[in-house]
N, C-alpha and C positions, 0 to 999 in steps of 0.2 A: 696514712697507714692505720688500720684498725687494730684494736686489742686482739691478741692471738691466744687461742687455746686449742690444742690438738684433740684428736678423736679419743685418745686414752683418757685425757682429762675430762672431756665432755661425758664419757661413759662412766668414769669414776663418780662424778658428781650428779649424774643423771639429769643433765641440763636440758638437752634437746629431746625431741621425740613426740611428734604430733599424735601418734597412735599409742603412746606409752602413757597409761593412766597415772603413773606415779612420777612422771617427769616434771621438772620445774616449768617447762614450757606449758604443759597442760594446766598447771596451777593458774596461769594467767590467760588461758585460752577461753575467754568468755566473750569473744568478739562475735558480731552478728553477720557481717558480710564476708564473702569470699576474698574480696580485695583487702579487707582488714586482716584476715588470717594470713594472707601472703606477706603483708607488711610486718606482722608480728613475727613470722618465721624469719624474715630478713633481719629484723632487729636482733633476734637471738643468734643468728649466724654471723653478725657483724657488730660486735661491741665497739665502743668508741675509745679513743685514746687522747682526746682533746678535752681538757677540763671545761672549757666554755661550752662546747657542744653537749657534754654530759649534763652540766647544770641547767642549760636551756631546756633540754628534753625533760629533765626531772621537774623543772618549774611548771611545765605544762601539765604533767601528771598531777602535781600538787594543786594546780588551779582547778582542774576538773574534780579532784577529790573533795575540795572545799565546797564546790557547788552542789555535789551529790545529785548530778543529773542522770537521766536515763537516755540511752541512745534512742533517737526519735523514729527509727525505721525498723520494720521487720525485714528479715532476710528475703522473704518472698517479694516484697515491694521493691527492694533494692535490686534483686536479681532480674526481675522483669524489666526495670528501667535500664539496667546495665546491658542486658541482652538487646533491648530495643536500640539503644544508642550505638551499640557496636555492630548492629546488623546492616545498617543503611550505608550508602555511599553518597558523597556530595554530588548533587545534580541540580539542574536549573529548575525554576518554578514550573514551567510548562511540562517538563519531563516528569517532575514529581506529581503534578496534577493528573497526567495521563496514567501513571502507575496506580494512583489511588482510585481513579474512576474505573480502571480496568478491574482492579481487585473487587470493587463494589459490584460491578456487573457479574463477575464470576461467582460471587457469593449468591446473587439472585438466581443465576442460571444453573449452577452446579453445586451449590452449597460449599464452595471453596472457603477455607477458614482464614485465608491471608488477610482479608479486610478486618475481620474481628480481632485477629492478633495485632494488626497495626493499630486499631483503635484502642485496644487494651494497653499496648505499649506506650502510646501517646498519653492516654489518660493517667496511667500510673507514674509516668515520668513527670508530668506536670504536677501531680499530687506530691511527688517527692520533692520537686523544686520549691513548691510553695511551703511545704513543711520545713525544709531546710532554710529557706529565706527567713521565716518567722523565728526559727531556732537561732540563726545568726543575729537577728535583731535583739533577741532576748539576751544573748551573750554580751552584746555591745552595751547593754544597759547595766551589766554587772560591774561591781567594783573590782579593781585589781586584775583587769583582763589583759594586762600588758603581755604575759607569756604567749597569748594566742592572737595578738594584734596583727601579726603578719598574715595569718590565715584569714582573719576577719576582713582585713583590707582587700585581700585578693577576692574573697567571696562577694563582698559589698560592691566592688568595682564591676563584677560580672552581672550582678542583679540590677545594678544601676545603668547598665548598657542599654542603649536605645532599642536594640534588637530584642530585648527581653521585657520591655515595658508592658507588653500585652499580658504578661503574667498577672499584673495588678488588676486587670479587667476580667479575669476568669472567675466566674461565679459558680456555674453548674457544670460538672463533668460527667453527669449520668448519661448524657447523650451529646455527642459532638457533631454538629452539622458537617456535611461533606466539605464545604468550602473552608470552614474553620480547621477541619482536620488536615486539609492540604497545607494551609498556612502554618499550622503548628508543626507539622512534620517537616516542612522545609526549613523552618527556623531552627529546630532542634538538631536535625541531622546535617544541614548544610550551613546555614547562617551562623550558628553558634557552636560549631563542632569542637573547636579548640577549647572554648569556654566550658562546654559540658565535660570535657576530659578533666579540666582543672577542678571543677566542682566535685566530680566523682572521686577524684584523688583526695580532696580535702575531707569528704565524707568518710572515706576509708581511714584516714588518719585520725579523725575524731572518734571513730569506732574503737580504734586501738587505745587512744588516750582515755576514753571513758571506761573501757573494760579494765585496763590496768589500774586506773585510779580507784575503781570500785573494789577491786581485790585488795588493794592496799588499805582502804578504809575499813573494809569488813574484817580483815585479819590484823589490823593495827600495825602494819609495817611502817618503817620510817624511810625517809629519803636521805640518802647519803650526800654529803657535800664534797665535790671533787676539788682538789688543790693542784697547783702546778707540780710537775714532776720533780723539780729541784727541791721542793719542801721535804720530800722523802720521809713521810710519816704515814701511819695508819692507826686510827683509834676507833675502836668499836666497843660500845657498852650494850649489855643486854642481848648479846648475839645468841641466836638459836636456829634450829633447822626449820625452814618454812613449811615442811610437810608434817611436822609433829604438832599435835593439838595441845599437849601438856609438856612442852619442852622446858628444860631448865636453862635459863639464860646465863651467859658468861661474858666477861670482858676480855679483850685482847688488844695489844698495841705493839707497834714497831717504830723504831727510829734508826737513824744511822748508827748510833752507839749501841743499839740493842736490836739487831736484825735477824737473830736466830733464836727460835723457841725450841728447846729440847723438851719433849713431852713424854712423860712416863705414866704408867698406870696398868692395872690388871686388864686382862683381855675383855672383860665385860663392863669396864668402868666408863666407857663412852668416848674413847680417844678418836675412833674413826668417825663417829657421828659429829664430834666437835670439829674435826678437820674438814669434813664435808660441809658443815654449816659455814665455816669460814670461807672455803673455796667458792661456795654458791654466792655468798655475800660479795666477794670480790668480783665475780663475774657479773652479777646483776647490777652492781654499782657502776661498773664500766659501761653498762647499757643505759644508765640513767634511770633504771627501774627501782622500785621500792625494795627494801631488804628487810629480812626478819631480824630486827634489832631495835633497841631503844634509840640509839644515836650512832652515826658513823661519819667520819671524815677520812679522806684518803688522798694520797698523791697518786696521780694516774701512773700506771705501769704499762709496759709493752706487751705483757702476756702472763699467762697462768699455766703452770705445769703441776700435775698431781701424779703420784704413784701410790695408789691405794690397792688396786686389784690388778696386778700385773700377771697375765697368764703366760704359761709356757707356750711353745709353738711347735706342734707336731709337724706342721708344714715345712718349717725351716730347720727342724731338728734341734731347737733350742731347749735347754733345760730351764727350769724356773729361775735358777741362779743366774744363768747367762742372760736370760731375758731382763732380769733386774739390772745387770751390769750395763746392758745396752741402753736401758732406759735412763740410768744415771749418766751415761756417756752423752746421750742426746741433750739432757738438761745442762750438763757441764759445757757442751759446745755453745749453747745459747747464752749461758751466763758468761762464758769466756769471751763472747762477742760484744761484751759491754752493754747488754740489754738489761733494762730494769724489769725484773720479773718477780712474781710471787710463786714460790715452789713449796709443794706439800709432799713429804715422803712419809708414808706410813709403814713402819717396821722394815727398815732397809735390810736387805740380804737375808731374808727368811730362808732362802733356799740353800744355805751352806752351813757349815759347822759353827759352833759358838765362837771359837777362837778367831776364825777368819771374819765372822760377822762383827766381832768386837773391833778388830783392827781396821776393817774397811769402814765401818760406821764412824769410828773416831777420826780417821783420815779424811773421809769425805766431808763430814761436818766441819772439821777445822778448816779445810780448804774453802768451802763455800762461805764461811763466816767472813772471809777477807773481802768478799764482794758486797760491800755495805750498801750499794744502790739497789740490791735485791733483798727480799724478805723470805725467810725460810721457816717452815714448821717441820721438824724431824722427830718422829716418835720412835721409841724403841723399848723392848723388854729388857735390854741389856743395860741395866741401871749403872753398871760400872763405867760405861762410856760417859755418862753424865758426871759421875764423880771425877773422872779424869779431866774432862773439859773444865769443870769448876776449879780444879787445882791449877790448870794452866792459865786460866783467865782469858777474857776475850769478850766479844760482843754477844754474849749468850744470856738468855732468860730461861730459867728452869721452872717448868710448871708440871703439875701432875693431877690426875683425877683419882681421888682416894677410894679405898675400900674399907668399910667399917665392919668388923666381925662382931656379930651378935651371937655369942656362943660359937658354934661351928658354921653359922650361916652368914655368908657375906651380904652386905648391903652397900649399894652404890649411890653416892650423893649426886654425881654428875656435875659437881661444882669444882672449878679449878682452884688449886692451891699452889702457892709458891714453894718450890723446892723439888726434890727428887723422891719418888715413892720408895717406901721400904716394904711394900706389899709383896709377899711371896706366898700366896694362898692357893696356888695351883693344885697341890696335893690334897688340900682340904676339900676342894670342890670335887676332885676325883673320888675321894673317899666318901663324900656325901652322896655321890651318885652310885656308890657301890660297884664301881668298875672292877676293882681287883677281885672282890668276892664273886662277881658275875663270871669273870674269866676262869677263876679256880673251880667254880661249881660246874663249869662246862667241860672240864677235863674228863 
């Protein structure tokens, strides 16, 4: 079973979206091949929940990151080879020869393009194979190649196969004689059909590995270490949002004894950005991908839920408050099913009055804290909830993002502090913007 995150969470954190320039997916979409792009999308859609698989994938990214290699093919070369290998069907040598000779005759008589297309497909496929064979040999000479040894063994076995030994004799591809073209075409399409599929798959995998590794190196992301579920810890230092160039890093940690963070701070202090940064790191780390932090270790979880931008529903006639209630109910059902989750709630129950919001936030936070196998971040403007939780005691950690007033002008540090905020500067901001005077002058 893979790590789970629903559409609400993916939208909140802007995780997926090939055509969304600001999505986290697009941040890593530097792949060259169409096959690599499909693999990248699959990885984003199916995070992992096994610490061994996560660490193995992470180690491959790290390996290519240390090598600082460039993917050795252009998309044009790979596409031509991929289309050529996928266009033919297995047939006997005589049948293959007849087809090639016929195509050659049609080219002479009617200027038919099939022979030229066939020759170009064979030429570029051989060129790709030779380049990849040399690339594999180079990787085998590198130190610490253990993370990719399985892929290297598979590729080496194919290149060492007796049916592909003719590759070692190819010197000039500018013009391929008719007889050679028949032989090459038969071997590539029929004799080594399965082997060609394996090699193309490995090439696409390496495309993803190299692309992601280069992003991590360029942006100085770290690789998280996955721990068994039963360890039930999460420690991150220097966490920041991967899409921000001058982000302020912060630490965050959870244990069984401290599984709920109650977060307070002013509207513009950075609470939502911090929670999104955390959610993105949790998701990417379960993919085995690099994260925007200095260091991270985490116990694998079953899934991630966030409630940051909950819309009302005109279609179903839901108010914003009722939509919030249904969202919390959904999460409560998952938590109640003894799943190990990470849950992010930003400003619970904004759609109701302050008294109900206080009571509901207090009750929900208290109830969730008993599920120590899951980790929660719950933010609120109602700081009295935090004070009450502190009085009752429990597995809570209280953090806030401060506002520093310089005269009547607020300044935000975006650095977490321990405790509960005392900031109540909403009216100062309203007065600074002249809202009351603007309204009165319009009477």
